[in-house]
C-alpha positions in Angstrom: 16.3 4.5 -18.6 13.5 2.7 -19.8 11.5 1.6 -17.2 8.0 -0.5 -17.4 6.0 -0.8 -14.5 3.7 -3.6 -14.8 0.2 -3.7 -12.7 -2.9 -5.5 -12.5 -4.5 -2.3 -10.3 -3.9 0.9 -11.4 -6.0 4.3 -10.7 -9.2 3.9 -13.5 -9.3 7.5 -13.1 -7.7 10.6 -11.0 -10.8 10.4 -8.2 -9.8 6.4 -7.9 -9.0 4.7 -4.5 -7.8 1.9 -6.0 -4.0 1.7 -5.6 -2.9 5.6 -6.0 0.0 4.5 -4.6 1.0 3.0 -8.3 0.4 6.5 -10.0 2.8 7.9 -7.3 5.6 4.8 -7.9 5.4 5.8 -11.7 5.5 9.4 -10.8 8.2 9.3 -8.8 10.2 7.3 -11.3 9.7 9.7 -14.1 10.8 12.7 -11.7 14.2 11.0 -11.3 14.8 10.9 -14.9 13.9 7.9 -16.3 11.2 7.2 -19.1 8.0 5.1 -17.7 5.7 2.8 -19.7 2.5 1.5 -17.6 1.6 -2.1 -18.5 -2.3 -3.0 -17.5 -5.2 -5.1 -18.1 -8.0 -3.6 -19.1 -10.7 -3.4 -16.5 -14.2 -1.5 -16.6 -14.3 2.1 -15.8 -10.8 2.4 -16.6 -10.8 6.5 -18.1 -7.3 7.3 -17.7 -6.3 8.9 -20.9 -3.4 7.4 -22.3 -1.4 11.0 -22.7 -2.9 12.8 -19.9 0.8 12.2 -17.2 4.2 12.1 -17.8 4.5 8.3 -18.2 2.7 6.2 -21.1 -0.3 3.9 -19.9 -0.5 0.8 -21.8 -3.5 -1.7 -21.1 -4.1 -5.6 -22.9 -6.9 -8.1 -22.7 -7.0 -11.0 -21.3 -10.9 -12.4 -21.6 -13.9 -11.3 -23.7 -16.3 -9.6 -22.8 -14.9 -6.3 -21.8 -16.9 -6.5 -19.0 -14.7 -9.7 -17.5 -12.1 -8.0 -17.1 -12.3 -8.6 -13.3 -9.1 -9.1 -11.4 -7.4 -6.5 -9.4 -9.1 -3.6 -7.8 -9.5 -5.1 -4.2 -12.0 -7.7 -6.4 -9.8 -10.8 -6.0 -9.8 -11.9 -2.7 -12.4 -12.6 0.1 -12.1 -10.2 3.1 -8.2 -10.6 1.7 -8.5 -14.4 3.1 -9.8 -16.4 -0.1 -9.9 -16.7 -4.0 -12.9 -16.2 -5.6 -14.5 -18.8 -7.5 -14.6 -17.2 -10.8 -11.1 -15.7 -10.3 -9.5 -19.4 -10.9 -10.6 -19.3 -14.3 -9.5 -15.7 -15.3 -6.1 -16.2 -13.4 -4.4 -18.3 -15.9 -5.9 -15.9 -18.5 -4.3 -13.1 -17.3 -0.9 -15.0 -17.1 -0.8 -15.8 -20.7 -2.0 -12.5 -22.3 -0.1 -10.1 -19.9 3.1 -12.7 -20.7 2.2 -11.8 -25.0 1.8 -8.1 -24.0 5.1 -7.7 -22.0 6.9 -9.3 -24.5 5.5 -7.1 -27.1 6.4 -3.9 -25.2 10.2 -5.2 -24.0 10.6 -5.3 -28.0 9.0 -2.7 -29.1 10.4 0.3 -27.1 13.6 -1.2 -25.9 12.6 -1.5 -21.8 15.5 -1.9 -19.8 13.7 -3.1 -16.7 10.5 -4.6 -15.6 9.3 -3.2 -12.3 6.7 -6.2 -11.5 4.5 -4.7 -8.7 3.0 -8.1 -6.9 5.1 -10.7 -7.3 2.1 -12.9 -8.2 0.8 -12.7 -10.5 3.0 -10.1 -12.0 6.5 -11.2 -10.4 5.5 -14.3 -12.5 4.6 -12.6 -16.2 7.9 -10.7 -15.9 9.9 -13.6 -15.4 8.6 -15.5 -17.9 9.2 -12.9 -20.3 12.8 -12.4 -19.1 13.5 -16.1 -20.3 12.0 -14.9 -23.8 13.8 -11.3 -23.6 16.8 -10.9 -21.4 15.2 -7.9 -19.9 15.8 -7.1 -16.0 13.4 -8.0 -13.3 12.7 -5.8 -10.3 10.1 -7.3 -8.3 8.0 -5.7 -5.6 5.7 -6.8 -2.8 2.5 -4.9 -1.7 1.2 -7.6 0.5 -1.5 -10.0 -0.5 0.1 -11.7 -3.3 3.3 -13.2 -0.4 0.1 -14.4 1.2 -1.7 -16.4 -1.6 2.0 -17.8 -2.1 2.0 -19.2 1.5 -1.8 -20.4 1.8 -1.5 -22.2 -1.7 0.8 -25.0 -3.2 0.6 -23.8 -6.9 0.6 -20.1 -5.8 3.4 -20.9 -3.8 5.6 -22.8 -7.0 5.0 -19.6 -8.9 5.8 -17.0 -6.5 9.3 -19.4 -5.8 9.7 -19.0 -9.6 9.1 -15.1 -10.2 11.5 -15.1 -6.8 14.0 -17.0 -9.0 14.0 -14.9 -11.9 14.0 -11.3 -10.4 16.8 -9.7 -10.1 16.2 -7.6 -7.4 13.1 -7.8 -5.0 11.8 -4.8 -3.0 8.4 -4.5 -0.6 7.3 -1.9 1.5 8.0 -4.3 4.8 10.8 -6.1 5.7 8.6 -8.9 7.0 6.9 -9.3 3.3 10.4 -9.5 2.7 10.9 -12.4 5.2 7.3 -14.0 4.5 8.8 -14.9 0.7 11.8 -16.0 2.0 9.6 -18.7 4.2 8.2 -19.2 0.9 11.5 -20.2 -1.2 12.9 -21.8 1.7 11.1 -23.2 4.2 14.1 -25.5 5.9 15.7 -21.7 6.7 18.8 -23.1 4.3 19.8 -20.3 1.7 17.6 -17.6 3.0 20.8 -15.6 3.5 21.8 -16.1 0.0 18.3 -15.1 -1.2 18.1 -11.8 1.1 21.1 -10.3 -0.6 18.9 -9.7 -3.3 15.9 -7.8 -1.1 15.6 -4.2 -0.1 12.7 -2.0 1.4 11.5 0.9 -0.3 8.0 2.1 1.0 5.3 3.7 -1.3 5.8 6.9 -0.6 3.3 10.5 -0.7 3.3 13.6 -2.6 3.7 16.0 -0.1 2.2 18.7 -2.5 -0.5 17.1 -2.9 -1.2 15.8 0.8 -0.4 19.0 2.8 -2.2 21.1 5.7 -4.8 23.0 4.8 -8.1 24.1 6.4 -10.3 23.9 3.1 -13.3 22.5 3.9 -12.8 21.6 7.3 -16.7 22.9 8.1 -18.5 21.3 5.5 -16.8 17.7 5.9 -17.4 18.5 9.6 -20.9 18.9 9.0 -20.9 15.8 5.8 -20.2 13.4 9.1 -22.2 15.3 11.3 -19.3 15.9 14.1 -20.4 17.7 17.1 -18.7 21.3 16.9 -16.3 19.9 20.4 -15.8 17.0 19.1 -12.2 16.1 18.0 -11.8 13.3 15.1 -9.7 10.0 15.3 -9.9 8.9 11.6 -8.7 5.7 10.4 -8.6 4.8 6.1 -8.5 1.5 4.6 -10.7 -1.2 3.5 -13.2 -2.5 6.5 -11.3 -6.2 6.2 -9.5 -8.3 9.0 -6.1 -7.6 8.5 -6.6 -3.7 8.9 -7.6 -4.2 12.5 -10.5 -1.6 12.9 -12.3 -4.0 15.5 -9.6 -3.8 18.1 -9.7 0.3 17.6 -13.7 -0.2 18.3 -12.6 -2.4 21.3 -10.8 0.7 22.6 -13.5 3.2 22.1 -15.5 2.6 25.5 -12.6 3.6 27.8 -11.3 6.2 25.5 -14.8 7.9 25.7 -14.5 7.6 29.5 -11.3 10.0 29.5 -12.6 12.3 26.9 -16.5 12.3 25.9 -15.8 14.6 22.9 -14.4 12.4 20.4 -15.9 11.2 17.4 -14.2 7.9 15.4 -14.3 8.3 11.6 -13.4 5.5 9.4 -12.9 6.0 5.9 -13.7 2.4 3.5 -15.5 -0.6 2.4 -15.1 -3.7 2.4 -16.4 -7.2 4.0 -16.1 -6.5 7.6 -18.2 -3.6 7.6 -21.4 -4.9 8.9 -19.2 -6.8 11.3 -17.9 -3.3 12.6 -20.8 -1.6 12.9 -22.6 -4.2 14.9 -19.5 -4.4 17.2 -19.8 -0.7 17.6 -23.4 -1.7 18.3 -22.9 -4.6 21.1 -20.4 -1.8 22.8 -22.5 1.0 22.7 -20.2 3.5 20.6 -21.9 3.3 17.8 -23.4 6.7 17.8 -19.6 7.5 18.3 -18.2 6.0 15.1 -19.4 7.0 11.8 -18.8 4.9 8.6 -18.9 7.3 4.9 -17.4 4.1 2.9 -15.0 5.3 0.1 -14.0 8.9 -0.6 -13.0 10.2 -4.1 -9.4 9.9 -3.4 -8.5 13.9 -4.5 -11.0 14.8 -1.9 -9.4 12.6 1.0 -6.9 15.0 1.7 -9.5 17.4 3.1 -10.5 14.4 5.7 -7.0 13.9 6.7 -6.7 17.6 8.0 -10.4 17.4 9.7 -9.2 14.4 11.7 -7.0 15.0 14.9 -5.4 12.0 15.2 -4.6 9.0 12.4 -4.9 5.3 13.5 -4.4 1.9 11.7 -4.1 -0.6 14.0 -3.0 -3.4 11.6 -2.8 -6.9 12.2 -1.9 -10.3 10.6 -5.4 -11.9 10.4 -6.0 -15.8 11.5 -5.5 -16.6 8.0 -1.9 -15.2 8.4 -2.7 -12.3 5.7 -0.3 -9.2 6.7 -1.0 -5.2 6.9 2.1 -3.7 7.4 3.4 -0.3 5.8 -0.4 1.1 4.4 -0.2 4.3 2.2 -2.7 5.8 4.5 0.0 6.2 7.2 2.5 8.5 4.7 -0.4 10.3 3.9 -1.5 11.2 7.3 1.9 12.0 8.4 2.3 14.4 5.5 -1.3 16.6 6.6 0.3 17.0 10.2 -0.7 14.3 11.8 0.3 12.3 14.7 -0.2 8.3 14.1 -1.1 5.7 16.1 -0.6 2.1 14.1 0.7 -1.4 14.6 4.3 -2.6 15.7 5.4 -3.7 12.4 8.4 -3.3 11.0 7.1 -1.7 7.8 5.5 1.1 10.1 9.1 1.4 12.3 10.5 3.0 8.9 8.0 5.6 9.0 6.7 5.9 13.1 9.3 6.8 15.2 7.3 6.0 18.6 7.3 8.9 21.0 8.5 11.1 18.1 5.8 11.7 15.6 3.2 8.7 17.1 2.6 5.4 18.8 3.6 2.0 18.0 1.4 -0.5 19.6 1.4 -4.0 20.0 -0.6 -6.3 17.2 -4.3 -6.9 18.4 -3.5 -5.3 21.9 -6.4 -2.7 22.4 -5.2 -1.5 25.5 -2.6 -0.3 24.4 -4.6 1.4 21.9 -6.5 3.2 24.8 -3.9 4.8 26.1 -2.2 6.0 23.0 -5.4 7.8 21.6 -6.1 9.0 25.6 -2.5 10.5 25.5 -3.0 12.3 22.5 -7.2 13.5 22.5 -5.6 15.0 25.8 -2.6 17.2 24.8 -3.1 19.2 22.2 0.3 20.6 22.3 1.5 16.9 21.9 -1.1 16.1 19.0 0.7 19.2 17.4 4.6 19.0 17.9 4.0 14.8 16.6 2.2 15.9 13.9 5.1 18.6 12.7 7.3 16.0 13.5 5.5 13.4 10.9 5.8 15.9 8.0 8.7 16.9 8.7 10.0 13.3 8.1 7.9 13.0 4.6 10.0 16.0 3.2 13.4 14.2 4.5 12.8 11.2 3.4 9.3 9.8 2.0 8.0 12.0 -0.7 7.7 10.4 -4.0 10.8 11.8 -5.9 13.2 10.7 -3.2 11.3 7.1 -3.5 12.0 7.4 -7.4 15.5 8.1 -6.8 16.0 5.1 -4.7 13.9 2.6 -7.5 16.6 4.1 -9.9 19.4 3.5 -8.2 18.3 0.5 -7.6 17.5 0.1 -11.5 21.6 0.6 -12.2 22.6 -1.6 -9.6 20.5 -4.3 -11.3 21.7 -3.4 -14.8 25.3 -2.5 -13.9 27.6 -5.2 -14.2 29.1 -5.0 -10.7 32.5 -4.1 -10.8 30.9 -0.8 -12.6 28.3 0.4 -10.0 29.6 3.0 -7.6 29.3 2.5 -3.6 26.2 5.1 -4.0 24.2 2.8 -5.9 25.0 -0.6 -4.3 23.3 1.0 -0.9 20.1 1.2 -1.1 19.2 3.3 1.7 15.5 3.9 3.4 
């Protein structure tokens, strides 16, 4: 099949931390036997060669000069909550020129299915293109797109149109699918019918790239200034409210009472960084925290491997924005790490309570304390849970397997129901 992956955020180069999972999606769908075309807007710093991967990359412009291409790439929202003022001016241009670019690509390359990642803006763009081309559309929800639809009437209208025009809708989080259903039918009527075209498919991981290794272990420990005897608890994600890192910080004083030889490393940047550093200082644990900012994505595997425990205490923030099923969790799992994360539906897919980690109640730092203390005081538990984490990745969550799930869904979308097999009709995560 000939698949167009439509996105507004894509790794600009091989070391980029911006949506690296989109490269995984494209690669996995190629591995499943499809021809893939990635359509994405131009952005400053985009250095990917259009021929350096198994799929084709096509960029489009929506504004002049080129330096104003600023939508996506974690630049659209402040603290993942509010749309920046300039984005109100740029968004209509992206919608318009993105639609034109997609229609041209569909006709030129005879595309069978458009897989639109982020229902806003891309599900809407694909929906308009469908009117003119008849191409099938599968929309995928990473998160902030649904949040914007919930908070703003205009974006809610666009999301409803995108959902209506989508032949199928997927997400890495069942909760986000429920949220989208509420956007479309706030009184509850019609949700059952709508959800018949919803399926959870997570963002996966390349277990060949993210794997256990001791390479660079001592170099990174020295770079982070971690004492020789300290264990490392690692978190990875943008420093915004929905990642919940403040609850990790609140848990640390009690954890250090149980074992003072622990250093906490939080990789990422964001609007909340100063707030988090100030909180650590007020609690008297700032000397046990390291905030190295972003690291090159191709080096991230070594940071996972230098750690002993991985944590991502995700929350639904005060504005209603949800963080569920972050790709950093499956990357850490692929590196043999035990996981502590929030008890959200998406995380339940990959973290099996008591087997490869612990699911904690949202915003409950006391539960975080207990989970971390169990892990830092038992090397045997860390090792057994870490092994189970990688086993789960190899069994279910490699990009190749995710690509096969998407391919089954594309076939179900394109082939009349009376023809597709029982295998295709069941998308199993």
